[in-house]
DSSP file (Angstrom, degrees, kcal/mol; ACC not computed):
  #  RESIDUE AA STRUCTURE BP1 BP2  ACC     N-H-->O    O-->H-N    N-H-->O    O-->H-N    TCO  KAPPA ALPHA  PHI   PSI    X-CA   Y-CA   Z-CA
    1    1 A M     >        0   0    0      0, 0.0     4,-2.0     0, 0.0     5,-0.1   0.000 360.0 360.0 360.0 -45.9   15.5   33.9    7.3
    2    2 A A  H  >  +     0   0    0      2,-0.2     4,-2.5     1,-0.2     5,-0.1   0.871 360.0  54.3 -70.3 -34.4   15.9   32.5    3.8
    3    3 A D  H  > S+     0   0    0      2,-0.2     4,-2.3     1,-0.2    -1,-0.2   0.922 108.7  48.3 -67.0 -43.9   17.8   29.5    5.2
    4    4 A A  H  > S+     0   0    0      2,-0.2     4,-2.1     1,-0.2    -1,-0.2   0.892 111.6  50.6 -64.8 -39.9   14.9   28.7    7.6
    5    5 A R  H  X S+     0   0    0     -4,-2.0     4,-2.5     2,-0.2    -2,-0.2   0.904 109.3  51.2 -63.1 -41.8   12.4   29.1    4.8
    6    6 A H  H  X S+     0   0    0     -4,-2.5     4,-2.3     2,-0.2    -2,-0.2   0.928 109.1  49.9 -60.7 -45.2   14.4   26.7    2.6
    7    7 A R  H  X S+     0   0    0     -4,-2.3     4,-2.4     1,-0.2    -1,-0.2   0.904 110.6  51.3 -59.4 -42.1   14.6   24.1    5.3
    8    8 A Q  H  X S+     0   0    0     -4,-2.1     4,-2.7     1,-0.2    -1,-0.2   0.914 110.0  48.2 -61.3 -43.5   10.8   24.4    5.7
    9    9 A L  H  X S+     0   0    0     -4,-2.5     4,-2.3     2,-0.2    -1,-0.2   0.870 110.6  51.1 -68.6 -34.4   10.1   24.0    2.0
   10   10 A V  H  X S+     0   0    0     -4,-2.3     4,-2.3     2,-0.2    -1,-0.2   0.939 111.8  48.2 -67.0 -42.7   12.4   20.9    1.8
   11   11 A T  H  X S+     0   0    0     -4,-2.4     4,-2.2     1,-0.2    -2,-0.2   0.932 111.8  48.7 -62.5 -45.0   10.5   19.4    4.8
   12   12 A L  H  X S+     0   0    0     -4,-2.7     4,-2.2     1,-0.2    -1,-0.2   0.888 109.6  52.5 -62.7 -37.7    7.2   20.1    3.2
   13   13 A G  H  X S+     0   0    0     -4,-2.3     4,-2.1     1,-0.2    -1,-0.2   0.903 109.0  49.5 -60.2 -42.1    8.4   18.6    0.0
   14   14 A S  H  X S+     0   0    0     -4,-2.3     4,-2.2     1,-0.2    -2,-0.2   0.900 110.3  50.7 -66.7 -40.7    9.4   15.4    1.8
   15   15 A E  H  X S+     0   0    0     -4,-2.2     4,-2.5     1,-0.2    -1,-0.2   0.891 108.9  52.0 -64.6 -39.9    6.0   15.2    3.6
   16   16 A V  H  X S+     0   0    0     -4,-2.2     4,-2.1     2,-0.2    -1,-0.2   0.901 110.1  48.1 -62.5 -41.4    4.2   15.6    0.2
   17   17 A R  H  X S+     0   0    0     -4,-2.1     4,-2.3     2,-0.2    -2,-0.2   0.898 111.6  50.7 -67.0 -40.0    6.2   12.8   -1.3
   18   18 A S  H  X S+     0   0    0     -4,-2.2     4,-2.2     1,-0.2    -2,-0.2   0.933 111.3  47.6 -63.4 -44.8    5.5   10.5    1.7
   19   19 A L  H  X S+     0   0    0     -4,-2.5     4,-2.3     1,-0.2    -1,-0.2   0.878 110.5  51.6 -65.4 -38.0    1.8   11.2    1.5
   20   20 A E  H  X S+     0   0    0     -4,-2.1     4,-2.4     2,-0.2    -1,-0.2   0.891 110.0  50.0 -63.9 -39.7    1.7   10.6   -2.2
   21   21 A E  H  X S+     0   0    0     -4,-2.3     4,-2.4     2,-0.2    -2,-0.2   0.904 110.6  49.1 -65.7 -39.5    3.5    7.3   -1.7
   22   22 A R  H  X S+     0   0    0     -4,-2.2     4,-2.5     2,-0.2    -2,-0.2   0.912 111.4  50.1 -64.9 -41.7    1.0    6.3    1.0
   23   23 A L  H  X S+     0   0    0     -4,-2.3     4,-2.1     2,-0.2    -2,-0.2   0.944 110.4  49.0 -60.7 -48.4   -1.9    7.2   -1.2
   24   24 A E  H  X S+     0   0    0     -4,-2.4     4,-2.0     1,-0.2    -2,-0.2   0.894 111.4  50.0 -60.7 -42.5   -0.6    5.2   -4.1
   25   25 A A  H  X S+     0   0    0     -4,-2.4     4,-2.5     1,-0.2    -1,-0.2   0.896 108.8  52.4 -62.6 -40.6    0.0    2.1   -1.8
   26   26 A R  H  X S+     0   0    0     -4,-2.5     4,-2.5     2,-0.2    -2,-0.2   0.885 108.2  51.4 -65.2 -36.2   -3.5    2.4   -0.4
   27   27 A K  H  X S+     0   0    0     -4,-2.1     4,-2.3     2,-0.2    -2,-0.2   0.935 111.7  46.4 -63.6 -45.5   -4.9    2.4   -4.0
   28   28 A V  H  X S+     0   0    0     -4,-2.0     4,-2.2     2,-0.2    -2,-0.2   0.905 112.9  49.8 -63.4 -42.7   -2.9   -0.7   -4.9
   29   29 A I  H  X S+     0   0    0     -4,-2.5     4,-2.7     1,-0.2    -1,-0.2   0.914 110.8  49.9 -64.0 -44.5   -4.1   -2.4   -1.6
   30   30 A D  H  X S+     0   0    0     -4,-2.5     4,-2.0     2,-0.2    -1,-0.2   0.885 110.4  48.6 -62.6 -38.5   -7.7   -1.5   -2.3
   31   31 A R  H  X S+     0   0    0     -4,-2.3     4,-2.2     2,-0.2    -1,-0.2   0.903 112.1  50.2 -69.8 -37.1   -7.6   -2.9   -5.9
   32   32 A A  H  X S+     0   0    0     -4,-2.2     4,-2.5     2,-0.2    -2,-0.2   0.911 108.8  51.9 -64.4 -41.6   -6.0   -6.1   -4.6
   33   33 A K  H  X S+     0   0    0     -4,-2.7     4,-2.4     1,-0.2    -1,-0.2   0.907 109.5  50.2 -61.8 -40.5   -8.7   -6.4   -1.9
   34   34 A G  H  X S+     0   0    0     -4,-2.0     4,-2.4     2,-0.2     5,-0.2   0.896 109.6  50.4 -62.8 -41.8  -11.3   -6.1   -4.7
   35   35 A R  H  X S+     0   0    0     -4,-2.2     4,-3.2     2,-0.2     5,-0.3   0.930 111.9  47.6 -60.7 -46.1   -9.7   -8.7   -6.7
   36   36 A L  H  X S+     0   0    0     -4,-2.5     4,-2.0     1,-0.2     6,-0.9   0.883 112.0  50.5 -59.9 -41.4   -9.6  -11.1   -3.7
   37   37 A M  H  X S+     0   0    0     -4,-2.4     4,-0.6     4,-0.2    -1,-0.2   0.907 117.6  38.5 -66.4 -41.5  -13.2  -10.4   -2.9
   38   38 A D  H  < S+     0   0    0     -4,-2.4    -2,-0.2    -5,-0.2    -1,-0.2   0.902 124.2  37.2 -74.2 -43.9  -14.3  -11.0   -6.5
   39   39 A G  H  < S+     0   0    0     -4,-3.2    -3,-0.2    -5,-0.2    -2,-0.2   0.733 128.9  28.0 -88.8 -21.5  -12.0  -14.0   -7.3
   40   40 A S  H  < S-     0   0    0     -4,-2.0    -1,-0.2    -5,-0.3    -3,-0.2   0.253  99.3-117.6-126.0  12.5  -12.0  -15.8   -4.0
   41   41 A A     <  +     0   0    0     -4,-0.6     2,-0.2     1,-0.2    -4,-0.2   0.868  60.4 154.4  55.5  39.8  -15.3  -14.9   -2.4
   42   42 A M        -     0   0    0     -6,-0.9    -1,-0.2    -5,-0.2     2,-0.1  -0.636  44.5-120.3 -94.6 156.4  -13.7  -13.1    0.5
   43   43 A T     >  -     0   0    0     -2,-0.2     4,-2.4     1,-0.1     5,-0.2  -0.428  35.4-102.9 -78.7 166.2  -15.2  -10.4    2.6
   44   44 A E  H  > S+     0   0    0      1,-0.2     4,-2.4     2,-0.2     5,-0.2   0.908 123.9  48.7 -57.9 -42.4  -13.3   -7.1    2.7
   45   45 A S  H  > S+     0   0    0      2,-0.2     4,-2.3     1,-0.2    -1,-0.2   0.856 110.8  50.5 -70.7 -33.7  -11.9   -7.8    6.1
   46   46 A E  H  > S+     0   0    0      2,-0.2     4,-2.4     1,-0.2    -1,-0.2   0.891 111.5  48.7 -66.3 -38.7  -10.8  -11.3    5.1
   47   47 A A  H  X S+     0   0    0     -4,-2.4     4,-2.1     2,-0.2    -2,-0.2   0.922 112.3  47.8 -67.3 -41.7   -9.0   -9.9    2.0
   48   48 A F  H  X S+     0   0    0     -4,-2.4     4,-2.5     2,-0.2    -2,-0.2   0.903 112.2  49.5 -63.2 -42.2   -7.3   -7.3    4.1
   49   49 A S  H  X S+     0   0    0     -4,-2.3     4,-3.1     1,-0.2     5,-0.3   0.890 108.8  53.8 -63.9 -38.2   -6.3   -9.9    6.7
   50   50 A F  H  X S+     0   0    0     -4,-2.4     4,-2.1     2,-0.2    -2,-0.2   0.925 112.1  42.9 -61.0 -45.5   -4.9  -12.1    4.0
   51   51 A L  H  X S+     0   0    0     -4,-2.1     4,-1.9     2,-0.2    -2,-0.2   0.910 116.6  48.8 -64.8 -42.3   -2.8   -9.2    2.6
   52   52 A Q  H  X S+     0   0    0     -4,-2.5     4,-2.2     2,-0.2    -2,-0.2   0.943 113.6  44.5 -66.1 -50.0   -1.7   -8.2    6.1
   53   53 A K  H  X S+     0   0    0     -4,-3.1     4,-2.7     1,-0.2    -1,-0.2   0.893 112.9  50.6 -64.6 -40.4   -0.8  -11.7    7.3
   54   54 A R  H  X S+     0   0    0     -4,-2.1     4,-2.3    -5,-0.3    -1,-0.2   0.866 110.7  50.6 -66.1 -36.7    1.1  -12.5    4.1
   55   55 A A  H  X>S+     0   0    0     -4,-1.9     5,-2.1     2,-0.2     4,-0.7   0.904 112.7  45.6 -66.1 -43.0    3.1   -9.3    4.3
   56   56 A M  H  <5S+     0   0    0     -4,-2.2     3,-0.3     3,-0.2    -2,-0.2   0.913 114.2  48.4 -69.2 -42.5    4.0  -10.0    7.9
   57   57 A N  H  <5S+     0   0    0     -4,-2.7    -2,-0.2     1,-0.2    -1,-0.2   0.898 119.2  38.0 -62.7 -42.9    4.9  -13.6    7.2
   58   58 A D  H  <5S-     0   0    0     -4,-2.3    -1,-0.2    -5,-0.2    -2,-0.2   0.488 106.5-128.7 -86.8  -3.8    7.1  -12.7    4.2
   59   59 A R  T  <5 +     0   0    0     -4,-0.7     2,-0.3    -3,-0.3    -3,-0.2   0.916  67.1 120.7  50.5  50.7    8.4   -9.5    5.9
   60   60 A V  S   <S-     0   0    0     -5,-2.1    -1,-0.2    -6,-0.1    -2,-0.1  -0.833  71.0 -81.8-130.2 169.5    7.5   -7.3    3.0
   61   61 A R     >  -     0   0    0     -2,-0.3     4,-1.6     1,-0.1     3,-0.3  -0.383  33.1-123.1 -71.9 152.6    5.3   -4.3    2.6
   62   62 A M  H  > S+     0   0    0      1,-0.2     4,-3.0     2,-0.2     5,-0.2   0.869 113.3  60.6 -62.3 -35.1    1.5   -4.8    2.1
   63   63 A R  H  > S+     0   0    0      1,-0.2     4,-2.0     2,-0.2    -1,-0.2   0.885 103.6  50.4 -58.7 -39.1    1.8   -2.8   -1.1
   64   64 A D  H  > S+     0   0    0     -3,-0.3     4,-1.6     2,-0.2    -1,-0.2   0.901 111.4  46.1 -67.3 -41.1    4.2   -5.5   -2.4
   65   65 A V  H  X S+     0   0    0     -4,-1.6     4,-1.8     2,-0.2    -2,-0.2   0.911 111.6  52.9 -66.6 -42.6    2.0   -8.3   -1.6
   66   66 A A  H  X S+     0   0    0     -4,-3.0     4,-2.4     1,-0.2    -2,-0.2   0.878 107.6  52.6 -59.0 -38.5   -1.0   -6.4   -3.1
   67   67 A Q  H  X S+     0   0    0     -4,-2.0     4,-2.1    -5,-0.2    -1,-0.2   0.873 105.3  53.3 -67.8 -35.0    0.9   -6.0   -6.3
   68   68 A L  H  X>S+     0   0    0     -4,-1.6     5,-2.4     2,-0.2     6,-1.0   0.893 109.5  49.8 -65.8 -39.0    1.7   -9.7   -6.5
   69   69 A V  H ><5S+     0   0    0     -4,-1.8     3,-1.0     4,-0.2    -2,-0.2   0.929 111.5  47.5 -64.3 -45.4   -2.1  -10.3   -6.2
   70   70 A L  H 3<5S+     0   0    0     -4,-2.4    -1,-0.2     1,-0.3    -2,-0.2   0.849 110.0  52.7 -67.6 -32.1   -2.8   -7.9   -8.9
   71   71 A D  H 3<5S-     0   0    0     -4,-2.1    -1,-0.3    -5,-0.2    -2,-0.2   0.554 114.7-118.1 -76.2  -7.0   -0.1   -9.4  -11.2
   72   72 A G  T <<5S+     0   0    0     -3,-1.0    -3,-0.2    -4,-0.5    -2,-0.1   0.685  85.6 114.8  78.0  18.3   -1.7  -12.8  -10.6
   73   73 A Q  S   <S+     0   0    0     -5,-2.4     2,-0.4    -6,-0.2    -4,-0.2   0.539  70.7  51.4 -94.9  -8.6    1.4  -14.2   -9.0
   74   74 A L        +     0   0    0     -6,-1.0    -2,-0.2    -5,-0.1    -1,-0.2  -0.975  59.7 172.1-136.1 123.0   -0.3  -14.7   -5.6
   75   75 A L              0   0    0     -2,-0.4   -39,-0.0    -3,-0.1    -6,-0.0  -0.936 360.0 360.0-123.7 150.6   -3.5  -16.5   -4.8
   76   76 A P              0   0    0      0, 0.0    -1,-0.0     0, 0.0    -7,-0.0   0.486 360.0 360.0 -69.4 360.0   -5.0  -17.3   -1.4
């Protein structure tokens, strides 16, 4: 019984970490979209498409592309 409970707690801890990472990635992506919208006169959907296409072309995570935008290392 204790072993099953331990496995359940480990699984739940892993799920929590995954959700926290996804939330943090979403925050970075949203900030990058805002910067693109302000600095390049893009709509929200255009900014999202830019991040998405760049991530696919470079074969990196959208969060990484968004961070480059926030760091000023990537402009459209």
